[in-house]
Every structure is written in structure tokens, then in C-alpha cells.
C-alpha positions, 0 to 999 in steps of 0.5 A: 500500500505504501509503495502504491502511494509513493508511486502515485505521488511521484507520478502526480509530481511528474505530471504537473512538472511535465505540464509546465514543461509544455507551457510554451505550447499552451501559450501559443494556443491561447495566442492563436485563439485570441487572434481568431486564427482557427487553423493555426490554433488547431495545429498548435493543439495537435502538436501540444496533445501529441507531445503530451500524450506521447510523453505520458505514455513513455512515462507509463511505459505503454507501448502502442500498436496502432492500426488504421491511421489512414482511416482518419478523414481530413475534416472535423470528426467525432472520435468514438472509443471504448473506455478501459483506463485513465490512460485512454485520452493520452492513448487516443491523442498520441495514436490519432495525432490530431486535435481532439477536445474531449467531453469531460466530466465537470470535476476535471475543470476544477483541477489546478492548472490541469483544468485550463489545459483540458479547456485549451484543447477545446474540450467540453465539460459536462455535469453528470445527472443534470439534463439541462447542463448536459444539453448545454454541453452538447450545444457547446460541442456542436458549436465547436464541431461546426467551427472546425474542431474535432471532439472525442467521446467515451459513450460508455460514460465511465471506465470498464477497468478491464477487458470488457466493454459496457453498453453505450449511453443512449443519445451519446452520438448526438454531437455527430448527428446534429452536425453531420461530421463523420464518426471515427470508431476506435477500439482500445485493447489492454489499456486497463493494464497500464493503471487499473490492474495495479492501481498505479502506472505500469508498463504494458502493450496497448493495441489500437484500431482506428476503424473506417469513418461513418458518414452522418450527413443526411441520415434519416431519423431512424438511421440517426437513432440507430447510429449509437448501436451501430458504432457500438457493434463495430467497436465491440467486434474490433475489440474482440478481434484485437483480444483474440490476436493478443 
């Protein structure tokens, strides 16, 4: 128990030190945002997220095995993936090497310094179990997608903390159906071993499969309603394939 606490404390100190090391990227992002230069801001965010995600994974000792990067279209998208671990966001941003804000729980916004960094990459904070606040968060996400930013979501709502995949929350893909942006499904296998299996950062291999994008323009009402189930099935099947191979 003492060793776990020491490892977690050391990792927390390192994380904050690394954020301050990357502070020039944050300053650049804010400068472009203030100037209203969205393409330059998106590129600055991409570099910042890739640097941050890759650095965190190196510190964890995570070895990424990524397939399907060529499936990411050159336009704003909604990245949709299963959720096994706290490490999944750095895993995704390091894998896709694209700007990707996230729909994140409101509590993260209150973290000193960290909350500002999450907001800087064009994330949306959502208050759980508050329908009105959730609607406002969806509206904010729609506005970002329409401006040209990409977002990522974990439709399970919480970590599975293991190899299994939980059901997607209903209505979780409204951000795509309301804007017409493509959905890019992503299957993540083995990330729970990087933290949840031991309770502290641990070295492991993680397999990522970026699947073919799904268009959402001009969907019928029935097709839009079935999109969540369709994407869930695609990710679940890919996850099973990855687990069978590794």
C-alpha cells in the first residue's frame, strides 16, 4: 500500500512538472485563439496533445500498436472509443495525432492548472445527472464541431477497468448527428493494464484500431437513432478481434 502511494505521488509530481514543461505550447494556443486564427490554433493543439500524450505514455511505459491511421478523414470528426483506463485520452491523442477536445466530466475543470489545459484543447465539460447542463454541453460541442474542431467521446460514460466493454449511453452520438461530421470508431485493447490492474502506472502493450469513418450527413431519423448501436457493434467486434490476436 505504501509503495502504491509513493508511486502515485511521484507520478502526480511528474505530471504537473511535465505540464509546465509544455507551457510554451499552451501559450501559443491561447495566442492563436485570441487572434481568431482557427487553423493555426488547431495545429498548435495537435502538436501540444501529441507531445503530451506521447510523453505520458513513455512515462507509463505503454507501448502502442496502432492500426488504421489512414482511416482518419481530413475534416472535423467525432472520435468514438471504448473506455478501459485513465490512460485512454493520452492513448487516443498520441495514436490519432490530431486535435481532439474531449467531453469531460465537470470535476476535471476544477483541477489546478490541469483544468485550463483540458479547456485549451477545446474540450467540453459536462455535469453528470443534470439534463439541462448536459444539453448545454452538447450545444457547446456542436458549436465547436461546426467551427472546425474535432471532439472525442467515451459513450460508455465511465471506465470498464478491464477487458470488457459496457453498453453505450443512449443519445451519446448526438454531437455527430446534429452536425453531420463523420464518426471515427476506435477500439482500445489492454489499456486497463497500464493503471487499473495495479492501481498505479505500469508498463504494458496497448493495441489500437482506428476503424473506417461513418458518414452522418443526411441520415434519416431512424438511421440517426440507430447510429449509437451501430458504432457500438463495430467497436465491440474490433475489440474482440484485437483480444483474440493478443
